[in-house]
VMD Tcl script that draws the C-alpha trace (Angstrom):
set ca {
  {108.30 122.88 149.07}
  {111.24 121.05 150.64}
  {110.74 119.18 153.89}
  {113.69 118.32 156.13}
  {113.60 115.59 158.75}
  {115.63 112.97 160.50}
  {115.90 109.72 158.54}
  {114.61 106.50 160.09}
  {114.74 102.78 159.38}
  {111.66 103.06 157.15}
  {113.65 105.43 154.89}
  {116.52 102.96 154.48}
  {115.56 101.53 151.04}
  {115.21 105.03 149.60}
  {118.45 106.19 151.29}
  {120.38 103.24 149.87}
  {119.00 103.87 146.37}
  {119.77 107.61 146.69}
  {123.43 107.11 147.62}
  {123.93 104.32 145.09}
  {122.55 106.65 142.40}
  {124.81 109.45 143.68}
  {127.85 107.20 143.35}
  {126.79 105.98 139.91}
  {126.15 109.55 138.71}
  {129.66 110.77 139.63}
  {130.94 109.68 136.21}
  {128.73 112.35 134.63}
  {129.69 115.14 137.05}
  {132.61 117.46 136.40}
  {133.24 117.53 140.16}
  {132.47 114.80 142.65}
  {133.48 113.51 146.06}
  {134.87 110.30 144.47}
  {132.79 107.99 146.64}
  {132.95 104.27 145.90}
  {129.63 102.46 146.36}
  {130.04 99.42 148.57}
  {133.07 100.89 150.33}
  {132.08 104.48 151.18}
  {129.17 104.55 151.38}
  {127.76 101.04 151.66}
  {124.40 99.60 152.62}
  {125.82 98.60 155.99}
  {127.35 102.01 156.72}
  {124.13 103.79 155.77}
  {122.07 101.51 158.01}
  {124.49 102.12 160.88}
  {124.31 105.88 160.22}
  {120.61 105.87 161.07}
  {121.82 105.82 164.69}
  {123.64 109.12 164.06}
  {122.10 112.46 163.13}
  {121.02 111.62 159.57}
  {118.91 114.33 157.91}
  {117.06 114.10 154.61}
  {115.45 116.66 152.31}
  {112.21 115.53 150.65}
  {109.90 117.02 148.08}
  {106.12 117.05 148.52}
  {105.88 113.62 146.88}
  {108.24 112.11 149.46}
  {111.19 111.77 147.10}
  {114.58 112.06 148.79}
  {116.36 115.05 147.24}
  {119.43 115.17 149.45}
  {120.90 114.01 152.72}
  {123.77 114.42 155.16}
  {125.05 112.77 158.32}
  {126.53 114.18 161.52}
  {128.53 112.05 163.92}
  {129.76 113.16 167.33}
  {133.45 113.12 168.19}
  {136.54 114.10 166.23}
  {137.57 112.18 163.14}
  {140.88 110.40 163.84}
  {142.09 111.29 160.32}
  {141.97 115.00 161.13}
  {145.10 116.53 162.73}
  {144.23 118.27 165.99}
  {146.39 121.30 165.13}
  {144.14 122.03 162.13}
  {141.36 123.59 164.19}
  {140.97 127.18 165.40}
  {137.97 126.61 167.67}
  {138.92 124.72 170.84}
  {136.46 121.90 171.58}
  {136.34 118.62 173.43}
  {135.47 115.42 171.60}
  {131.83 115.54 172.76}
  {131.50 119.13 171.47}
  {132.54 118.23 167.91}
  {130.21 117.09 165.13}
  {131.61 115.72 161.87}
  {129.66 116.17 158.63}
  {129.67 113.17 156.27}
  {128.09 112.24 152.94}
  {126.33 115.50 152.12}
  {124.73 114.89 148.74}
  {121.99 116.36 146.58}
  {120.48 114.46 143.66}
  {121.17 115.86 140.18}
  {117.56 117.00 139.58}
  {117.52 119.02 142.83}
  {120.84 120.81 142.42}
  {120.88 124.60 142.26}
  {117.62 124.87 144.22}
  {119.01 125.55 147.71}
  {118.68 121.97 148.95}
  {122.33 121.71 150.06}
  {122.21 125.01 151.96}
  {118.91 123.97 153.52}
  {120.45 120.67 154.62}
  {123.43 122.51 156.10}
  {121.10 124.78 158.08}
  {119.15 121.79 159.40}
  {122.33 119.89 160.26}
  {123.68 122.96 162.07}
  {120.55 123.10 164.22}
  {120.68 119.37 164.95}
  {124.36 119.63 165.93}
  {123.57 122.46 168.36}
  {120.73 120.46 169.90}
  {123.15 117.53 170.35}
  {125.56 119.73 172.33}
  {128.14 120.40 169.62}
  {129.86 123.77 169.46}
  {131.63 123.16 166.15}
  {131.19 121.15 162.95}
  {134.23 119.76 161.11}
  {134.36 118.35 157.60}
  {136.72 117.63 154.73}
  {136.44 118.23 151.00}
  {138.61 116.13 148.70}
  {140.91 118.20 146.49}
  {139.46 119.23 143.15}
  {135.84 119.85 144.16}
  {135.47 123.66 143.97}
  {131.64 123.59 144.07}
  {131.76 121.84 147.47}
  {134.38 124.31 148.72}
  {132.18 127.21 147.55}
  {129.06 125.72 149.17}
  {130.67 125.39 152.58}
  {132.27 128.84 152.42}
  {128.94 130.38 151.37}
  {127.36 128.77 154.43}
  {129.91 130.15 156.90}
  {132.45 127.32 157.10}
  {136.06 128.45 157.44}
  {138.90 126.72 155.62}
  {141.44 125.83 158.30}
  {144.05 123.63 156.65}
  {144.98 121.55 153.60}
  {145.97 118.01 154.60}
  {146.55 114.58 153.12}
  {144.00 111.97 154.21}
  {144.17 108.24 153.56}
  {140.59 107.58 152.45}
  {139.25 104.04 152.70}
  {137.92 104.04 149.14}
  {140.24 106.27 147.08}
  {143.52 106.18 149.02}
  {145.74 109.14 149.90}
  {144.28 112.44 148.72}
  {144.78 116.10 149.48}
  {141.76 117.63 151.17}
  {140.56 120.89 152.63}
  {139.44 120.92 156.26}
  {136.59 123.23 157.25}
  {135.01 124.18 160.54}
  {131.86 126.04 161.54}
  {131.41 127.60 164.96}
  {127.89 126.98 166.26}
}
mol new
graphics top color blue
foreach p $ca { graphics top sphere $p radius 0.5 }
foreach p [lrange $ca 0 end-1] q [lrange $ca 1 end] { graphics top cylinder $p $q radius 0.2 }
display resetview
């Protein structure tokens, strides 16, 4: 059984190890988000994210299988004309760092995390979730589309860790 819950400070060592492993494992994946450990994400950014809506998926043994973060307020890298659903800054949640460990892939963990994050966003007063997927990651595009996210625009984003990249912007009405 998979258990979903908000991550806390006591989870931080496991969260750091999880995301470091996710970054290290990208070299073996055909598709990846191209994260750079120490830049995006980093220990400091993960610790700071515990103040946001940070949800984890755990197995019965307490092993972290996957995680994702929601922040409130629009991302300044996203062009405002990209969105179809009108919303004020405090009604927007941004999804970051959704990841599932290699051993848990294909078991519904990512969709379960998206459902939990959707509920958390609603409870926090959001009416829409925005996110981006770096170009060349069709499994991520398919995951979000399968879970009701609508592709709104292709843009170029200057990412902190990998520089200027084309990306797909998605939104989900809550």
